[in-house]
C-alpha positions in Angstrom: 64.2 150.6 64.1 67.9 150.4 63.4 68.4 150.5 67.2 65.9 147.8 67.8 67.3 145.3 65.4 70.8 146.2 66.8 69.5 145.5 70.3 68.0 142.2 69.1 71.0 141.2 67.2 73.2 142.0 70.4 70.9 140.1 72.7 71.0 137.2 70.3 74.7 137.2 70.2 75.1 137.5 73.9 72.7 134.4 74.4 74.7 132.5 72.1 78.0 133.4 73.7 76.5 132.6 77.2 75.2 129.1 76.0 78.8 128.4 74.7 80.4 129.5 77.9 78.0 127.4 79.9 78.8 124.4 77.6 82.6 124.9 78.1 81.9 125.3 81.8 80.1 121.9 82.0 82.8 120.3 79.9 85.7 121.7 82.2 83.7 120.6 85.2 83.3 117.0 83.7 87.0 117.0 83.3 87.9 118.1 86.6 85.7 115.4 88.2 87.3 112.9 86.0 90.8 114.1 86.9 89.9 114.0 90.8 88.7 110.4 90.4 91.7 109.3 88.6 93.8 111.1 91.3 92.1 109.2 93.9 92.6 105.8 92.0 96.2 106.7 91.7 96.4 107.4 95.5 94.9 104.0 96.2 97.3 102.1 93.8 100.3 104.0 95.5 99.0 103.0 99.0 98.5 99.4 97.8 102.1 99.3 96.3 103.4 100.4 99.6 101.7 97.9 101.4 103.1 95.2 99.2 106.6 96.6 99.6 106.2 96.6 103.4 104.8 92.9 103.3 107.8 91.9 101.0 110.3 93.6 103.4 108.8 91.8 106.3 109.0 88.4 104.5 112.5 89.2 103.4 113.5 90.0 106.9 111.7 86.8 108.4 113.5 84.8 105.7 116.9 86.2 106.7 116.4 84.8 110.3 115.7 81.3 109.1 118.6 78.9 108.2 119.5 78.8 104.5 118.4 75.8 102.5 120.0 73.8 99.9 118.4 74.8 96.6 118.0 71.1 95.4 116.5 69.3 98.0 115.4 71.8 100.6 117.7 70.6 103.2 119.5 72.9 105.4 122.9 73.9 104.3 125.7 72.6 106.5 128.9 74.4 107.2 131.6 73.4 104.8 134.4 71.4 106.3 137.7 72.9 105.5 139.5 70.8 102.7 142.6 68.9 103.9 145.8 70.6 102.9 144.3 74.0 102.9 
């Protein structure tokens, strides 16, 4: 009878450990899925930021081709005449 009790106790302990392992496995799986989703979101953010940088560079390049404007009234700046005596 001691062997039967020992066998039942062992089976019970193994079942408990298996249940704990399955719970941990499910938890790790959920964490992995969450990390993958976060990674995808971060990749999308990086791509969006790279696109914004490219757009800003295009705008900056196109502005460099335009004549500069006076800051106060929006008129084009005229070349400065040399001052007499200089």
